[in-house]
Backbone as JSON Lines, residues from 0, in Angstrom:
{"i":0,"aa":"P","n":[82.57,-69.56,-53.86],"ca":[83.91,-69.76,-53.56],"c":[84.18,-70.38,-52.22]}
{"i":1,"aa":"L","n":[85.34,-71.1,-52.13],"ca":[85.68,-71.88,-50.97],"c":[86.22,-70.78,-49.9]}
{"i":2,"aa":"V","n":[85.84,-70.88,-48.65],"ca":[86.24,-69.99,-47.58],"c":[87.69,-70.31,-47.21]}
{"i":3,"aa":"D","n":[88.1,-71.53,-47.26],"ca":[89.43,-71.97,-46.99],"c":[90.49,-71.74,-48.06]}
{"i":4,"aa":"L","n":[90.06,-71.31,-49.22],"ca":[90.96,-71.23,-50.28],"c":[92.1,-70.22,-50.1]}
{"i":5,"aa":"P","n":[91.85,-69.0,-49.6],"ca":[92.96,-68.08,-49.37],"c":[94.01,-68.61,-48.37]}
{"i":6,"aa":"R","n":[93.57,-69.36,-47.34],"ca":[94.41,-69.95,-46.44],"c":[95.25,-71.01,-47.07]}
{"i":7,"aa":"A","n":[94.6,-71.9,-47.92],"ca":[95.3,-72.93,-48.55],"c":[96.34,-72.46,-49.54]}
{"i":8,"aa":"E","n":[96.02,-71.27,-50.15],"ca":[97.06,-70.7,-51.04],"c":[98.31,-70.2,-50.39]}
{"i":9,"aa":"Q","n":[98.19,-69.81,-49.1],"ca":[99.38,-69.34,-48.33],"c":[100.39,-70.46,-48.13]}
{"i":10,"aa":"G","n":[100.03,-71.63,-48.07],"ca":[100.95,-72.77,-47.82],"c":[100.31,-74.08,-47.41]}
{"i":11,"aa":"P","n":[100.89,-75.16,-47.56],"ca":[100.34,-76.33,-47.18],"c":[100.27,-76.59,-45.72]}
{"i":12,"aa":"E","n":[99.36,-77.39,-45.34],"ca":[99.22,-77.64,-43.91],"c":[99.81,-79.13,-43.72]}
{"i":13,"aa":"G","n":[100.4,-79.37,-42.57],"ca":[100.93,-80.65,-42.23],"c":[102.48,-80.67,-42.62]}
{"i":14,"aa":"A","n":[102.99,-81.91,-42.37],"ca":[104.46,-82.0,-42.59],"c":[104.76,-82.06,-44.05]}
{"i":15,"aa":"A","n":[105.91,-81.53,-44.4],"ca":[106.39,-81.49,-45.76],"c":[106.99,-82.91,-46.12]}
{"i":16,"aa":"P","n":[106.83,-83.37,-47.29],"ca":[107.37,-84.65,-47.67],"c":[108.84,-84.62,-47.57]}
{"i":17,"aa":"P","n":[109.48,-85.77,-47.44],"ca":[110.98,-85.7,-47.21],"c":[111.59,-85.39,-48.63]}
{"i":18,"aa":"R","n":[112.66,-84.68,-48.6],"ca":[113.34,-84.27,-49.73],"c":[114.05,-85.45,-50.42]}
{"i":19,"aa":"L","n":[114.14,-85.37,-51.78],"ca":[114.71,-86.41,-52.59],"c":[116.1,-86.36,-52.37]}
{"i":20,"aa":"H","n":[116.8,-87.52,-52.27],"ca":[118.31,-87.55,-52.26],"c":[118.66,-88.76,-53.09]}
{"i":21,"aa":"W","n":[119.84,-88.59,-53.73],"ca":[120.42,-89.71,-54.57],"c":[121.36,-90.49,-53.74]}
{"i":22,"aa":"G","n":[121.27,-91.81,-53.96],"ca":[122.26,-92.68,-53.18],"c":[121.96,-94.09,-53.65]}
{"i":23,"aa":"R","n":[122.58,-94.96,-52.87],"ca":[122.5,-96.44,-53.22],"c":[121.08,-96.81,-52.73]}
{"i":24,"aa":"P","n":[120.47,-97.77,-53.47],"ca":[119.1,-98.32,-53.07],"c":[119.19,-99.06,-51.77]}
{"i":25,"aa":"D","n":[118.11,-99.0,-51.09],"ca":[117.99,-99.75,-49.79],"c":[117.57,-101.19,-50.14]}
{"i":26,"aa":"V","n":[118.55,-102.03,-50.2],"ca":[118.24,-103.41,-50.73],"c":[117.39,-104.21,-49.79]}
{"i":27,"aa":"A","n":[117.54,-104.0,-48.5],"ca":[116.69,-104.67,-47.47],"c":[115.21,-104.21,-47.64]}
{"i":28,"aa":"G","n":[115.1,-102.89,-47.8],"ca":[113.72,-102.42,-48.01],"c":[113.13,-102.8,-49.28]}
{"i":29,"aa":"L","n":[113.89,-102.84,-50.36],"ca":[113.35,-103.45,-51.68],"c":[112.99,-104.81,-51.55]}
{"i":30,"aa":"R","n":[113.79,-105.63,-50.8],"ca":[113.39,-107.07,-50.64],"c":[112.06,-107.2,-49.93]}
{"i":31,"aa":"A","n":[111.94,-106.37,-48.82],"ca":[110.63,-106.43,-48.06],"c":[109.48,-105.93,-48.91]}
{"i":32,"aa":"F","n":[109.67,-104.91,-49.66],"ca":[108.6,-104.35,-50.58],"c":[108.18,-105.37,-51.58]}
{"i":33,"aa":"C","n":[109.19,-106.05,-52.24],"ca":[108.9,-107.03,-53.28],"c":[108.23,-108.29,-52.74]}
{"i":34,"aa":"A","n":[108.59,-108.59,-51.45],"ca":[107.94,-109.78,-50.84],"c":[106.53,-109.48,-50.45]}
{"i":35,"aa":"T","n":[106.21,-108.2,-49.94],"ca":[104.84,-108.0,-49.58],"c":[103.99,-107.62,-50.76]}
{"i":36,"aa":"K","n":[104.48,-106.89,-51.67],"ca":[103.65,-106.37,-52.79],"c":[103.55,-107.41,-53.9]}
{"i":37,"aa":"F","n":[104.59,-108.1,-54.22],"ca":[104.65,-109.02,-55.44],"c":[104.63,-110.48,-54.95]}
{"i":38,"aa":"G","n":[104.98,-110.74,-53.74],"ca":[105.07,-112.11,-53.32],"c":[106.3,-112.76,-53.83]}
{"i":39,"aa":"W","n":[107.36,-112.05,-54.09],"ca":[108.62,-112.6,-54.57],"c":[109.4,-113.08,-53.39]}
{"i":40,"aa":"A","n":[110.09,-114.24,-53.69],"ca":[111.06,-114.74,-52.65],"c":[112.33,-113.95,-52.81]}
{"i":41,"aa":"Q","n":[113.2,-114.08,-51.75],"ca":[114.35,-113.28,-51.66],"c":[115.3,-113.63,-52.81]}
{"i":42,"aa":"D","n":[115.43,-114.86,-53.13],"ca":[116.37,-115.15,-54.22],"c":[115.87,-114.6,-55.55]}
{"i":43,"aa":"H","n":[114.61,-114.52,-55.79],"ca":[114.03,-113.96,-57.07],"c":[114.31,-112.41,-57.07]}
{"i":44,"aa":"T","n":[114.06,-111.77,-55.87],"ca":[114.33,-110.33,-55.73],"c":[115.85,-110.04,-56.02]}
{"i":45,"aa":"D","n":[116.63,-110.84,-55.38],"ca":[118.1,-110.61,-55.58],"c":[118.51,-110.86,-56.99]}
{"i":46,"aa":"A","n":[117.96,-111.8,-57.69],"ca":[118.2,-111.98,-59.15],"c":[117.83,-110.77,-59.92]}
{"i":47,"aa":"Q","n":[116.75,-110.1,-59.58],"ca":[116.26,-108.9,-60.32],"c":[117.1,-107.79,-59.99]}
{"i":48,"aa":"L","n":[117.5,-107.67,-58.74],"ca":[118.26,-106.42,-58.28],"c":[119.78,-106.56,-58.6]}
{"i":49,"aa":"G","n":[120.26,-107.67,-58.86],"ca":[121.65,-107.94,-59.16],"c":[122.22,-106.96,-60.2]}
{"i":50,"aa":"P","n":[121.59,-106.96,-61.42],"ca":[122.24,-106.03,-62.41],"c":[122.18,-104.58,-61.94]}
{"i":51,"aa":"V","n":[121.21,-104.22,-61.27],"ca":[121.11,-102.78,-60.79],"c":[122.23,-102.51,-59.86]}
{"i":52,"aa":"M","n":[122.43,-103.42,-58.89],"ca":[123.52,-103.24,-57.85],"c":[124.95,-103.33,-58.51]}
{"i":53,"aa":"D","n":[125.09,-104.09,-59.51],"ca":[126.25,-104.2,-60.24],"c":[126.62,-102.83,-60.87]}
{"i":54,"aa":"K","n":[125.59,-102.17,-61.51],"ca":[125.77,-100.77,-62.07],"c":[126.18,-99.83,-61.04]}
{"i":55,"aa":"F","n":[125.68,-99.96,-59.83],"ca":[125.98,-98.99,-58.78],"c":[127.49,-99.27,-58.36]}
{"i":56,"aa":"A","n":[127.95,-100.52,-58.48],"ca":[129.35,-100.78,-58.08],"c":[130.29,-100.05,-59.06]}
{"i":57,"aa":"V","n":[129.92,-99.84,-60.26],"ca":[130.84,-99.2,-61.15],"c":[130.71,-97.66,-60.94]}
{"i":58,"aa":"T","n":[131.85,-97.1,-60.55],"ca":[131.81,-95.67,-60.34],"c":[132.41,-94.91,-61.49]}
{"i":59,"aa":"V","n":[131.55,-94.08,-62.05],"ca":[132.01,-93.25,-63.16],"c":[131.81,-91.8,-62.81]}
{"i":60,"aa":"S","n":[132.9,-90.99,-62.89],"ca":[132.66,-89.66,-62.53],"c":[132.17,-88.88,-63.81]}
{"i":61,"aa":"Q","n":[131.5,-87.78,-63.51],"ca":[130.96,-86.96,-64.61],"c":[132.11,-86.26,-65.27]}
{"i":62,"aa":"Q","n":[132.17,-86.33,-66.62],"ca":[133.25,-85.58,-67.21],"c":[132.88,-84.15,-67.48]}
{"i":63,"aa":"R","n":[133.91,-83.32,-67.73],"ca":[133.72,-82.0,-68.12],"c":[133.45,-81.96,-69.49]}
{"i":64,"aa":"I","n":[132.79,-80.85,-69.98],"ca":[132.37,-80.75,-71.4],"c":[133.66,-80.59,-72.31]}
{"i":65,"aa":"D","n":[134.72,-79.97,-71.72],"ca":[135.95,-79.86,-72.62],"c":[136.65,-81.18,-72.84]}
{"i":66,"aa":"A","n":[136.37,-82.21,-72.08],"ca":[136.94,-83.56,-72.34],"c":[136.36,-84.07,-73.65]}
{"i":67,"aa":"M","n":[135.13,-83.56,-74.14],"ca":[134.62,-84.13,-75.34],"c":[135.06,-83.41,-76.55]}
{"i":68,"aa":"L","n":[135.92,-82.41,-76.36],"ca":[136.49,-81.66,-77.59],"c":[137.89,-82.22,-77.86]}
{"i":69,"aa":"P","n":[138.28,-82.24,-79.15],"ca":[139.75,-82.49,-79.46],"c":[140.63,-81.5,-78.68]}
{"i":70,"aa":"F","n":[141.9,-81.97,-78.4],"ca":[142.74,-81.12,-77.64],"c":[142.99,-79.81,-78.26]}
{"i":71,"aa":"D","n":[143.18,-79.74,-79.51],"ca":[143.47,-78.36,-80.18],"c":[142.24,-77.43,-80.15]}
{"i":72,"aa":"R","n":[141.1,-77.93,-79.86],"ca":[139.86,-77.05,-79.84],"c":[139.52,-76.62,-78.44]}
{"i":73,"aa":"R","n":[140.19,-77.19,-77.47],"ca":[139.86,-76.85,-76.04],"c":[140.18,-75.41,-75.66]}
{"i":74,"aa":"F","n":[141.03,-74.82,-76.33],"ca":[141.42,-73.5,-75.94],"c":[140.89,-72.42,-76.87]}
{"i":75,"aa":"A","n":[140.68,-71.17,-76.34],"ca":[140.15,-70.18,-77.15],"c":[141.07,-69.75,-78.23]}
{"i":76,"aa":"T","n":[140.42,-69.46,-79.42],"ca":[141.14,-68.96,-80.51],"c":[140.75,-67.51,-80.65]}
{"i":77,"aa":"F","n":[141.65,-66.68,-81.17],"ca":[141.41,-65.2,-81.34],"c":[141.58,-64.85,-82.84]}
{"i":78,"aa":"A","n":[140.88,-63.96,-83.19],"ca":[140.92,-63.42,-84.6],"c":[142.22,-62.68,-84.8]}
{"i":79,"aa":"S","n":[142.69,-62.04,-83.77],"ca":[143.96,-61.26,-83.83],"c":[145.15,-62.22,-83.52]}
{"i":80,"aa":"Q","n":[146.07,-62.31,-84.47],"ca":[147.24,-63.12,-84.24],"c":[148.12,-62.6,-83.18]}
{"i":81,"aa":"R","n":[148.19,-61.28,-83.08],"ca":[148.95,-60.58,-82.03],"c":[148.42,-60.92,-80.61]}
{"i":82,"aa":"L","n":[147.08,-60.95,-80.55],"ca":[146.44,-61.23,-79.24],"c":[146.77,-62.7,-78.92]}
{"i":83,"aa":"Q","n":[146.62,-63.55,-79.99],"ca":[146.87,-65.05,-79.79],"c":[148.3,-65.28,-79.3]}
{"i":84,"aa":"R","n":[149.22,-64.57,-79.85],"ca":[150.71,-64.7,-79.41],"c":[150.89,-64.24,-77.96]}
{"i":85,"aa":"A","n":[150.18,-63.05,-77.61],"ca":[150.28,-62.55,-76.26],"c":[149.7,-63.58,-75.29]}
{"i":86,"aa":"I","n":[148.55,-64.11,-75.49],"ca":[147.91,-65.11,-74.66],"c":[148.79,-66.33,-74.55]}
{"i":87,"aa":"T","n":[149.26,-66.8,-75.69],"ca":[150.14,-67.98,-75.64],"c":[151.44,-67.67,-74.84]}
{"i":88,"aa":"G","n":[151.99,-66.57,-74.98],"ca":[153.21,-66.16,-74.15],"c":[152.84,-66.14,-72.67]}
{"i":89,"aa":"I","n":[151.73,-65.56,-72.31],"ca":[151.41,-65.54,-70.88],"c":[151.2,-66.94,-70.34]}
{"i":90,"aa":"A","n":[150.48,-67.8,-71.11],"ca":[150.3,-69.2,-70.67],"c":[151.65,-69.9,-70.52]}
{"i":91,"aa":"A","n":[152.52,-69.66,-71.44],"ca":[153.86,-70.37,-71.47],"c":[154.64,-69.83,-70.2]}
{"i":92,"aa":"S","n":[154.58,-68.53,-69.98],"ca":[155.39,-67.99,-68.82],"c":[154.79,-68.52,-67.49]}
{"i":93,"aa":"K","n":[153.58,-68.69,-67.35],"ca":[152.92,-69.34,-66.21],"c":[153.34,-70.83,-66.08]}
{"i":94,"aa":"G","n":[153.42,-71.46,-67.21],"ca":[153.84,-72.85,-67.09],"c":[155.24,-73.01,-66.67]}
{"i":95,"aa":"E","n":[156.14,-72.16,-67.21],"ca":[157.58,-72.09,-66.76],"c":[157.61,-71.83,-65.26]}
{"i":96,"aa":"A","n":[156.93,-70.88,-64.8],"ca":[156.98,-70.46,-63.37],"c":[156.43,-71.66,-62.47]}
{"i":97,"aa":"T","n":[155.44,-72.36,-62.92],"ca":[154.93,-73.49,-62.23],"c":[155.97,-74.68,-62.16]}
{"i":98,"aa":"A","n":[156.61,-74.84,-63.39],"ca":[157.63,-75.85,-63.49],"c":[158.82,-75.52,-62.56]}
{"i":99,"aa":"R","n":[159.21,-74.25,-62.55],"ca":[160.33,-73.86,-61.63],"c":[159.97,-74.06,-60.14]}
{"i":100,"aa":"A","n":[158.72,-73.73,-59.9],"ca":[158.25,-73.9,-58.44],"c":[158.14,-75.33,-58.0]}
{"i":101,"aa":"A","n":[157.74,-76.27,-58.93],"ca":[157.71,-77.58,-58.71],"c":[159.08,-78.32,-58.52]}
{"i":102,"aa":"S","n":[160.03,-77.8,-59.23],"ca":[161.37,-78.39,-59.16],"c":[162.22,-77.83,-58.01]}
{"i":103,"aa":"A","n":[161.73,-76.73,-57.46],"ca":[162.53,-76.11,-56.27],"c":[162.2,-76.9,-54.98]}
């Protein structure tokens, strides 16, 4: 058995790698990388990166799952009609209170 194994199992030695974060690509860094690794000219790199950067320009927010449901299915349904009427009445009274507060 390795003598250093128990110490190695306790944790890594050295600096931890940087944490991953999402964001826009570093275009200048990608140009430099493609020039050194692939020998690409800047115009060729820009032609390849253009569609990717265009996609980043389009901002789309993540939708909630209830946006995928038809409007009548978004709300809870109850087996008891009495309970359904009570919940509907509470929701309606809250809506009226909100409307009164907004108009005041």
